[in-house]
C-alpha positions in Angstrom: 11.3 14.7 29.6 14.6 13.7 28.3 16.9 15.9 25.7 15.6 15.1 22.8 18.3 17.3 20.6 21.3 15.4 23.0 19.6 12.2 21.6 19.3 13.5 17.7 23.3 14.7 18.2 24.0 11.6 19.6 22.6 9.4 16.6 23.8 12.1 14.1 20.8 12.8 12.3 20.7 16.3 12.4 21.4 18.1 9.1 20.1 21.9 10.0 17.7 23.6 12.7 17.1 27.0 12.2 17.8 27.9 15.9 19.0 25.1 17.3 19.7 27.5 21.2 16.0 28.6 20.7 14.7 25.2 19.9 16.4 23.8 23.1 15.1 26.0 25.2 11.4 25.8 23.8 11.5 21.9 24.1 12.9 22.1 27.8 10.2 24.3 28.6 7.3 21.6 28.5 5.7 19.6 25.4 6.7 21.0 21.9 4.0 20.3 19.5 5.8 18.5 16.1 4.6 17.3 12.8 6.3 15.5 9.7 4.4 15.6 6.5 4.2 12.8 4.3 3.4 13.0 0.7 1.4 9.6 -1.3 3.8 9.9 -4.6 3.4 6.0 -4.0 1.2 3.5 -3.0 3.6 3.0 0.5 5.9 4.9 2.4 9.7 3.7 1.9 12.9 3.3 4.6 13.9 6.6 3.2 11.0 7.9 4.7 11.5 6.0 7.6 14.3 7.9 8.9 11.9 10.6 9.3 9.4 9.0 10.7 11.5 7.9 13.2 12.7 11.2 14.4 8.9 12.4 14.8 8.7 8.7 17.0 11.5 10.5 19.3 10.3 13.5 19.7 6.8 11.8 21.3 8.9 8.9 23.1 10.9 12.6 24.6 7.1 13.7 26.0 6.8 16.2 22.7 3.1 15.7 20.7 3.5 14.1 17.7 1.3 14.8 14.1 1.6 13.1 11.4 0.7 15.1 8.5 -0.2 12.7 5.2 -0.6 15.2 1.9 -3.8 14.4 0.4 -3.6 18.1 -1.4 0.5 18.4 -2.1 0.5 14.7 -3.2 -1.8 15.8 -6.1 0.9 18.7 -7.3 4.3 17.1 -6.2 7.5 18.5 -4.8 10.0 19.6 -7.3 12.7 18.8 -4.1 15.7 16.7 -5.4 14.2 16.4 -8.7 15.5 17.1 -12.0 12.4 16.6 -14.1 8.4 17.5 -13.6 6.3 14.7 -11.6 3.5 13.6 -13.5 0.1 14.3 -12.1 -1.8 10.9 -10.3 -5.4 11.0 -10.5 -6.9 12.1 -8.2 -8.6 8.6 -6.8 -4.9 6.9 -7.1 -3.9 9.7 -4.4 -6.9 9.2 -2.6 -6.0 5.5 -2.3 -2.2 6.4 -1.5 -3.4 8.9 1.4 -6.0 5.6 3.3 -2.3 3.6 2.9 -0.2 6.0 4.0 -2.6 7.0 6.8 -2.1 3.4 8.3 1.8 3.2 8.0 2.4 6.6 9.4 -0.5 5.8 12.8 2.0 1.9 13.2 4.6 4.4 14.7 2.6 6.7 17.0 1.0 6.2 20.2 -2.6 8.0 20.1 -3.2 6.8 23.6 -5.0 9.9 25.3 -2.5 11.9 26.9 -0.2 15.3 26.9 2.0 13.3 23.9 -1.4 12.2 22.2 -0.5 11.9 18.4 -2.9 13.4 15.3 -2.9 12.2 11.9 -4.2 14.7 9.9 -4.4 15.0 5.6 -3.4 18.7 4.1 -6.4 18.1 1.5 -9.0 19.0 4.4 -8.4 22.5 4.9 -6.4 23.1 1.0 -9.7 21.9 -0.4 -11.4 24.3 1.2 -9.8 27.5 0.0 -10.2 29.7 -3.0 -7.5 30.5 -6.0 -8.5 34.5 -4.7 -8.3 33.2 -0.7 -5.0 31.0 -1.7 -3.1 34.0 -3.5 -4.7 37.1 -1.5 -4.4 35.5 1.6 -0.9 33.7 1.2 0.6 34.0 -2.0 1.5 37.7 -1.0 3.6 36.6 1.9 6.2 35.4 -0.6 8.5 37.2 -2.3 9.1 35.8 -5.5 12.7 36.6 -6.0 13.4 34.6 -2.6 11.1 31.9 -4.1 13.6 31.9 -7.3 16.5 31.5 -4.7 15.6 28.2 -3.2 18.4 25.6 -4.4 15.5 23.2 -5.4 13.8 25.7 -7.8 17.3 27.4 -9.0 18.7 23.7 -9.9 15.4 23.2 -11.9 15.3 27.0 -13.5 18.6 26.0 -14.9 17.8 22.8 -16.5 14.2 21.6 -17.6 12.4 24.2 -16.0 9.9 23.9 -13.8 6.0 24.6 -13.9 3.6 26.9 -12.1 2.4 23.5 -10.3 5.7 22.5 -8.6 6.6 26.0 -8.0 4.2 26.6 -5.9 4.8 23.5 -3.4 6.6 25.4 -0.9 3.6 28.0 -0.9 1.3 25.0 -0.2 3.5 23.4 2.6 4.5 26.4 4.4 0.8 26.9 4.8 0.5 23.5 6.0 3.1 24.8 9.0 0.4 27.9 9.5 -2.6 25.8 9.6 -0.9 23.3 12.3 0.3 26.1 14.1 -3.6 27.5 14.2 -5.1 24.5 14.9 -3.3 22.7 17.5 -0.3 25.3 18.4 2.1 23.5 16.5 5.9 25.3 16.4 8.4 22.2 15.1 8.4 21.2 11.9 10.5 17.7 10.6 11.7 16.7 7.5 14.7 15.3 5.6 17.6 17.5 4.3 15.7 18.0 1.0 12.8 19.9 2.7 14.6 22.3 4.2 13.9 25.3 1.6 9.7 24.3 2.5 10.2 23.9 6.4 12.1 27.4 6.4 9.3 29.3 3.7 6.6 27.5 6.6 8.9 29.1 9.2 8.7 33.1 7.5 5.1 32.9 6.8 4.1 32.0 10.3 6.5 35.3 11.6 4.8 37.4 8.5 1.3 36.2 9.2 0.9 35.5 12.8 4.5 37.3 14.5 5.4 33.8 16.0 9.3 32.5 16.5 8.6 28.7 15.4 11.2 26.6 14.0 12.7 23.8 11.8 14.9 20.5 11.9 15.9 18.5 9.0 17.3 15.2 9.4 20.6 13.9 7.5 20.3 12.5 3.8 21.2 8.8 4.3 23.9 7.6 2.2 26.0 4.2 1.8 29.5 3.6 2.2 29.8 1.6 -1.2 28.2 4.4 -3.4 25.0 3.2 -3.9 21.7 4.7 -3.0 20.3 4.0 0.2 17.2 1.9 0.1 18.0 0.6 -3.6 17.8 -3.0 -4.5 18.1 -4.4 -7.6 14.6 -5.1 -7.7 14.0 -1.4 -7.0 12.8 0.8 -3.3 12.9 -0.9 0.5 9.3 -0.5 0.8 7.6 -0.2 4.1 4.2 -2.0 2.2 5.0 -6.0 2.6 3.0 -6.8 -0.5 5.9 -4.4 -2.2 8.7 -5.5 0.0 8.4 -8.8 1.3 9.2 -9.3 5.2 11.8 -11.7 4.2 13.5 -9.3 1.8 13.2 -6.0 4.4 15.2 -8.1 6.7 17.4 -9.7 4.2 18.6 -6.2 3.2 19.4 -4.8 6.7 20.9 -8.4 7.4 23.2 -7.6 4.5 23.8 -4.4 5.4 27.8 -3.1 5.1 30.3 -3.5 8.0 31.1 0.6 7.3 27.2 1.6 7.4 25.6 -0.8 10.3 26.0 1.4 13.3 25.2 4.2 11.3 22.2 2.7 10.8 21.4 1.2 14.2 21.8 4.7 15.2 19.4 6.2 12.8 16.9 3.1 12.6 16.5 1.1 15.8 15.6 2.6 19.6 18.4 0.8 21.0 20.6 3.0 24.0 24.1 4.3 23.4 25.5 1.5 25.8 23.8 -1.6 23.4 25.5 0.3 19.7 28.8 0.2 21.4 28.1 -2.9 23.0 28.0 -4.2 18.8 30.5 -2.0 17.8 33.0 -3.3 19.6 31.8 -7.0 18.9 31.6 -6.0 15.3 35.5 -5.0 14.9 36.2 -7.6 17.2 34.3 -10.5 15.2 33.0 -9.0 12.0 32.3 -12.8 10.4 29.6 -13.1 13.5 27.8 -10.5 12.2 25.7 -10.0 15.2 25.2 -5.8 14.6 23.8 -6.3 11.1 21.0 -9.5 12.7 20.6 -6.6 15.1 19.4 -4.6 12.9 17.5 -6.7 10.8 15.7 -8.1 13.4 15.0 -4.8 15.2 13.9 -3.3 11.8 11.6 -6.1 10.5 10.2 -6.1 14.2 9.1 -2.5 14.2 8.0 -2.5 10.6 6.4 -5.9 10.1 5.7 -7.1 13.6 7.4 -9.9 16.0 5.5 -12.4 14.1 6.7 -12.2 10.5 10.4 -11.5 11.8 9.9 -15.6 13.3 8.9 -16.3 10.2 12.1 -14.5 8.5 14.2 -16.0 10.6 12.7 -19.3 10.3 12.7 -19.2 6.5 16.3 -17.5 6.6 18.0 -20.6 8.4 15.7 -23.5 6.8 17.5 -22.4 3.5 20.8 -23.0 5.0 20.1 -26.7 6.5 19.3 -24.9 10.2 15.7 -25.8 10.6 12.9 -27.7 8.7 11.6 -26.0 5.3 8.9 -28.0 5.2 7.2 -26.0 8.2 7.9 -22.8 6.2 4.5 -21.2 5.3 3.5 -20.7 1.6 3.9 -17.0 1.6 7.3 -16.3 3.1 9.3 -19.5 1.3 8.0 -18.0 -1.7 9.6 -14.2 -0.7 12.4 -16.1 0.4 12.7 -18.1 -2.9 12.4 -14.7 -5.1 15.9 -13.6 -3.1 17.5 -16.4 -4.7 18.7 -18.0 -8.2 15.4 -19.2 -9.4 14.4 -20.9 -11.9 10.5 -22.3 -13.8 9.6 -25.5 -15.0 6.4 -26.2 -16.8 5.9 -29.9 -14.8 7.4 -32.9 -12.9 10.1 -34.9 -14.6 13.0 -32.6 -15.2 16.6 -34.1 -13.6 17.6 -32.9 -10.4 20.9 -32.1 -12.5 19.2 -30.3 -14.7 17.2 -28.5 -12.3 20.3 -27.3 -10.8 22.2 -26.2 -13.9 18.4 -24.0 -15.1 18.2 -22.3 -12.1 22.0 -21.3 -11.8 23.2 -22.6 -9.3 26.2 -24.6 -11.5 27.1 -23.6 -15.1 26.4 -27.0 -16.6 24.6 -30.5 -15.8 28.5 -31.8 -15.7 29.2 -29.3 -13.0 26.2 -30.6 -11.0 26.9 -33.9 -11.6 30.4 -33.1 -9.8 28.4 -31.2 -7.2 26.5 -34.9 -6.8 29.4 -36.8 -6.9 31.8 -34.9 -4.0 28.8 -34.6 -1.9 27.6 -31.3 -1.5 24.1 -31.0 -3.5 21.0 -30.7 -1.5 17.3 -31.2 -2.3 14.6 -29.6 0.1 18.1 -29.9 2.7 18.1 -33.6 2.0 21.4 -35.0 0.5 21.2 -36.0 -3.4 23.9 -38.9 -4.1 22.1 -40.1 -7.2 23.2 -38.1 -10.3 19.9 -39.6 -12.0 17.5 -38.4 -9.5 14.3 -36.8 -10.9 12.0 -35.0 -8.4 8.5 -36.6 -7.6 5.8 -34.9 -6.0 6.7 -36.2 -2.7 10.0 -33.5 -3.3 7.1 -30.4 -3.7 6.8 -27.6 -0.8 3.4 -26.4 -1.0 2.5 -28.4 -4.1 4.9 -26.0 -6.3 8.5 -25.4 -4.9 11.9 -27.2 -4.3 14.9 -25.7 -2.8 18.0 -26.8 -4.3 21.5 -26.0 -2.6 25.1 -26.2 -3.2 27.6 -26.7 -0.7 26.5 -24.5 2.3 25.8 -21.2 1.3 24.2 -21.2 -2.7 20.7 -21.4 -2.5 18.1 -21.9 -5.7 14.9 -22.4 -6.1 12.8 -24.2 -8.8 8.7 -23.7 -9.0 7.0 -26.1 -11.2 4.0 -23.9 -12.7 1.6 -26.8 -13.7 
């Protein structure tokens, strides 16, 4: 059994622990049951959730028993942590659908093979729905001093601003009760989560101590930030989701491929299973040959394979190469090509018949038709990776990819797309 705490410390992911020495001693004695919770506040997990999910996966790979909890109950309430305003409550049927989708995502990262480290997947609605309001207040609520609840950072921040409803105020009690239930049902003695979950996690640790007289543990992962000051896991189009319908595998791959040099080694530690020697080699290569972007490529390939599988990786790598003239565009499947073109300047036209130079201007590859004609004259204009030499050329049906797309390129790196909608 590997020392998982040493591994997490080297990867620089630990933010806080309740008692690191006691936790290390417990982990050394044998398999520990550890859980992380994921609330269905959206139809998919995003790459911020992935950091916590991978901590849970690392514990399993180190010989411990993971529990993935999907918040069928807490997702109906809403966690105030990290928020300055009240959450909008989602309908119960919507939350139930999201629970199902997120369960399927969590399952992909854990092993359920029979044995001492077999994973378990639960929903906290299973026990919360059975509890009456009176039972909740008498059996759980009485263990929570209001003065301590008010002092928690997430609560205090809201009370100094727009305020906090009793619904969200009670969230930490529900999450603490989850830990108590998992302790009773599965012998769970460690909860992991993001750094914004510290107050909720310690509430559970304290509840188990008060009710069961047992000493259990909590660990949070560091908040991931980007060196350029932009928010991690965000793009111009929104969050980077694990669901391929919300963030295409191509866009997912490109997000990691475009990682800043200042971030990429840290991301490799947090989000991949490459060992110390491999990452040190990539760090050395980054310092000596930054233009090669070997570290970014390793990050993008590892994570796309992990989240979407090796077949999707092969498709997006082929698309990425083909767009820049290093492969055959005609061999790309329609879904992958469409996703790739969604990431570049793009225009839609109702029908064929528009001259190539007009299309270059319409999709934003050049500032004007005269600039497009100049690009053609200079030999730097391409349609579907074929050089265009005639300034008057008008694409026809034979040029269409999947009967709807044209790929335009100026020089080696500037790509544009056109979709024919008619």
